[in-house]
Structures are given as structure tokens and as C-alpha cells.
N, C-alpha and C positions, 0 to 999 in steps of 0.2 A: 504494497498501499505506499501511496504517497504523500507524505506528511506535508502539506502548505499552508501559506496563510499563520504560520503558528504565530502567536506575541508574546508579549515581554510578562513573564510569569507562569507561561502555559508550562505541565510538567509534562518531560519527555523519559520513558520507561527505555533501555535498550534490551538489545538483544542476551548481554550480560548480566541484565538484573539494577544495571546502575540509573539513578532516578536523577537526570539533569534538569534543571529548569534555566525556562530559554532566556536569555537580559537584551531587553532591548526591541527592535523594532528593522536595523538593517543587517542583514546576512550574505554571505558568500548563497550559489544560485544552490548547491549541492549540499548545505550544510544548516545549522544553525549556533550564533553564536552562544555560549549557555556558561551555570557554572556549576558545578557537582554537588549533590542535596544530601545523597546517600549512596551507601554502598553494600552488597551483601557482605555478609562480616567475613567469611572464606577470603574476600580479598581486600580487606582491610590491612593486613601483616605487607601488603606490595607498596605501599606508601610509606614516606617519611614525613606523617603528618602526623599533630594526637588527634586523636576519637573520642568523642561524648562516652561518661559510663554506661549514657543510659542507650537503650535498645528499642530498638523499633520492630513490629512484625509484619512484614507486606505480603503479601499469595503466601505466607507457611514459611517465609523465608528471613533471618533473621537481620536488621540491616543495623547500618552505624554511618553516624552525620560526625564530619569536624567536629572540633568546636570552638574554631572558625570559620568562616567558609569567604572573608573578604580580604582578609589583609596580603599582601606582596606577598611573602612567604611561602605563604600556603599554597600561594595558585605559581609562583616558580614551582616547587615542590611536586605540585598533582601535575603542574605541563611537563615533568624531567620525566615523572613517569607515563606519562598518556606516551608519549614520544618515545620512549623504550618498548612502554608492551601493548600500549592500545591505540595507536596511531592515527585509526580512524575517530579518536577525537581531536582531533588537532588541524586547524588548518594554518599555513602561512600567507600569511598578508604581503605581498610584494611592495605595496604603498608602505607600510610601515616596517618590514623589514626583518618581522620577527612572529616567529612562532604563536600562534591562538586555541586557546580550549575552545572550540567547536564541534558538534555533534556531525556526522555524516548521517543523511536524511535513511540512508540505506540501514544504517543499526537501531534504529527506532522501530518496538513493535506496537510500542500503546503512546499514546495522548492523554492527557487529563486536563480539561480546559475549566479554569474556574467557573462560568456561566455555564457549562455543560453538568460537573460536577455541582452545584446548586441545582439546577432545575431537576434532577435525580432525585437528591436530598429532597426537595418539592416533594416529589410523588410519591415517595416511599415513607412511609411511617421510620421517625432516629430511632437508630440502632442505641444511642448512646446521649446520656446527657449533654454532653457535649452540643453534637449536633443538636437536640433541643435549645438549647441556648443559643446557638449559633441562627438556626431556624429565627427564634424568638426574637435576637436583637437586630436582623439583618428585616423584617417587616414591620420594624419598629419606625428604624430608620427611613423607612423605604416611606412609609406611614406620614413619619414627620417632616420629612424632606421634598416628599409629591416628587420624586425620582420614579419610577416603575423597578419594581423588581427584578425586570426582564434585563437593566444593568447592573446588577447586582452579580459577584462569582465568590465562589470559598475556596483558597487556598492550601496550604498547608496536606497537615499529616488527618485532617478533616476530608479535604478532598482527596485524597489515596485512600481513607479507608485504613488510615495505620495510628488514628488518635491515642492517647495514653490518658489515664487523669487527668494529669498538669499540663494540658496542654493548652494552645491560646489557639479564639479565633481570631483568623487572617482572612480578610476579607477586601476584594478588588469590587472599582466602582468603573464601572465602563465610561470615559468620555469625562473631559476636564470638566464641562460646566457643571455635569451632573456631584461631581466628586465636587465642586464648588458649593451646591447646595447640599450636598449628604454633612462636609462641615460645618453647616450653621447648624443642620441639623441636630448636630452631636453639640454644640454650643447649648440649644435649649434646651439639649436633652439633661444638659451636667445641671442648667438651672432649676432643673423640673426634678432635683438627687435618683434620672432615673439612671445616669451615669458617672463615671469617675473620669474626668481625663487626667491624665500622667503631664507633671510637670516637671519630674527627677532632674530631669539634663535640659540646658539650653534650648537645644535643638529639639526637646518632645514640648518647650514650652511656645517653641517657634511654631509648629507644624499642628500641636493640638491635634493627632490621628491615631492615637493611641491610647486606652486606660483601662477601666475593670467593668466591667458588667455581670453582676451577680455573682461576685465571686471570683469569674475569667479574668483572665489578660484577652485583649485583642486589640487589633492593631486593621487599620483600613488605609486604602492604596490606588491611586488611579490607575487604570489601564487604558492606553488609548484602541479608541473605535474603529474602527476600521476607516470610517471616513478622516479621521484625521494623522491616519499614515500615511506621508508622503512619500512615494516610489520614485525614488533618485539616483540615479548612476553617477557618481559621482566618483573624482580620485583627490587620495588625499595626500598631501606631502607635509608630514614633519620636519618643523627648523630648527626648533631648540627650546629649554626649560628658561619660562619666565616666573617675575611676579610682580602685577600689575594691582594697579587701582583704576575702577572704572565702575560707573552709574548703570545698575537696571533699571531698564527702562520697557520690560514688558517681562515677566514670570510667568507666566498662563505656562508658559510649558515647561515650569519647576516643577512641578508637581508631577511628571513623565519618568521614569526609568529610562537612558539616560535622561537627566533634569537637563534642560535649555534655561540660561537666562540670556535674554537678548539686552546687550547693555552698549554704550556710548558714552565718549571722553576717555579713553585707556592712556595711562601714561606708567613709566615703567618705576619700579620701585628700589630694586637695581641697579639701576643704568645699565639696563640689556642693549645689546646692538640692535635689536630689529627694532621697525616702525611702527607700534600700536596702535597708532590714532585708526588704523582700519579696522582692528579688532572689534567685531558683530556683537559675536557669543561668546559662555563663558557654559560649556557643557562638563558636565558631571557624573563621571560612572560608580560613583559611590554614593550608597543609598543616603548617608549621612547628612548630605547634603541640600539632598531633596525636599523642593519646599520649606526653604528655610530662608529667602533671600524677598522681600517686595518690592514692589513699584516705587521708583525714586531712591533707593537704599544704592548708597555708595558699596562695594566691597571690593575684598582685599581677593587677589586668586592668583597662584600658585601649580603651574602646570606645564603643558606642553604648546608651544603655540604652534598652528596645524596651519596649513592653505587650503582650501578647500575647492575646487574647479570642478563646478555645480551646472550643465548647458550654456557654460564658454563663461559663466558669472566665478569671478573668484573672490571666495566671503575666508576672511582668516578666525578662528578661534581659538580658544585657549579652552586644553581637555586635562581636565583634574583627574587623574587617576588610573594613571598609563604604568602603575607601577609601583614608582616611591611612594614611604612616608610620610616625603615634607612637604605632599602638595595637599590642596586644603581651597577651603572656603570661608572668609571670614566677613561679618559685616566692620565696614572701618573704621567705626567707634571701639571697636575690642580690638584694633590693632596698637601694639605698643613698640 
């Protein structure tokens, strides 16, 4: 079966039993950029990374999950193992001149799409208390936000039917406008004491998309609708590392993954040799910086300057999350 048009957050199961999550919306013709979420226990020793002590069961198979999913060291270690033992999970980008974790479509045997998994959940009786809470929370938010339930989905262990008692409720909302309505609804539900919203970190307080419902943690993120995905045929040329200050002029695409902030008035902080006046985007591959910048705010961005040629138009952007721990985004007033 050909698995086409997968989106960020769709879970793919390979013939080997590995579970990957699709990352973003731009992919090679024959594979999907993705990150590894679970592996069968018998394969765990082949990877030089730390695993959580907790185990999951997926279709009668014991699964392990990395302690840290996104840090640069883990990524490079996973990539090294894939190149050596599972090359079908790698792709060489001639533009970036490096290998990337990317799952060949030929290796995929099953896909778990959040929207379809929620529909299945609604059609059958809940099997666990967690599923009951997830349905109740989604219906509550749908009613409060007036976003039809067809624009919601369930991620994570609930979607894969491998949840534990301690599992979270991981919800997807399709569409940027729908997501903004949902966040307004969450604020209203907090005022009614129907949910708690987390402000444990600065990032949580900025996003206000995670919290507690009936003693269970939940998180809600945005996924692009198909109408919001722009199919492009661009070429990318990395130029070098930079650190800049600029003004965010449009943050609407910052709710997705990768997060795209449209910017202007960029200038170097470190005296970089590049002309940064034409930079129009700051793109974060790191979920931490998703939906944390607002229109009109000045930000500090440290990452890789890229030249993108798109249908004859040249765009300059700064990409955060190329694999170095010193990359990131800060609100300018927090910069010292």
C-alpha cells in the first residue's frame, strides 16, 4: 500500500515494528522525515541511547521509548545506528549535505492518523477510563469553542491503544484558526474551574495549551489542514550560523511544527558577515519554541541562515534546531 499525504504527528509503524512520528509537511518523494518514538524491546540494545524504565505493549509486543526524544546527541546516535543497520530509515539531503532520519514509504505497514483514531474512539465504547476522559474533554472543548469535533484528533498512547494508567491525553486540532478558538475556549474553561492550565515554565505560560483535566494531564497542539499545506518545490542552501535580533510581524504559523515566524528588521548580534536585512522568516524545528512568540515582539534567534529558492523567488530564513544545543529563540527583553 502507498502511504501518501501524511502530516505532522501521524504515527507510522514499520515492518520491523518501529513506531515513528511524521515530522512537518515537507518530505522527499519516497520517504517521510520522522522521529523515533518506540521500538520493540528486542531491538533496544542496538541503540546507544538511554531508554525509559517504563514499558508499553503494542499488539502483544513489549515496546521501549527513548528518555529524550529530541536532543541533538540522541538524534546523531540514532542516525548512526540507522545508517549502519537500518538504512531504510535514512535519507541523504544533497542540499544540506548530510543524512537525515527519514522513513522509506516501502517500510510502512500501518498508519495511525489522529483524526481517524478519534473517529474510531467515538464509534466504539471506551476501553479505559483514560479514553473516557479524552472523549469527555474533546467534546467539552468542541462545545465551548464551537469547533466541530471533526477537526480534532488523538495522538500518543491513546491513539495507539497502548496507554497506561499514568498516560496523558494528547489532542490535535486541525487548522490554525480552529486552534486559536480552542485556546480561547481553554481560557474560559479555566475560569470556570473545569480545567487547570499549566504555567510551570515560561514556555507553558506563553502557550497555555497544556494542563490537567480530572486529575489527568493533557496537551493540545495544532496540525495543518490540507488546505494550509503549501506544496513547494524549493532548493535550500545553508549559509552559516548566525545570531540575530528581529521583529515578529506575523506569528500565525508559529502554532504548527515546524513553527514559522515571519519577521522583519533583522540585524546581527554577533557581527556576522552575512547581510541579514533580507531575512523574512525564523523557523523552529524545536517544539519548545512553538507558539511562544507574538506579533510585534522582538526576538533573539540563533540558528543557521538558509537561502531558499522557491519558484524563482529567493527567501532568507533562520532555522533553529539543526542539531546544536546553542540554537534557540528568546524574546528580546529576556536577552542579556
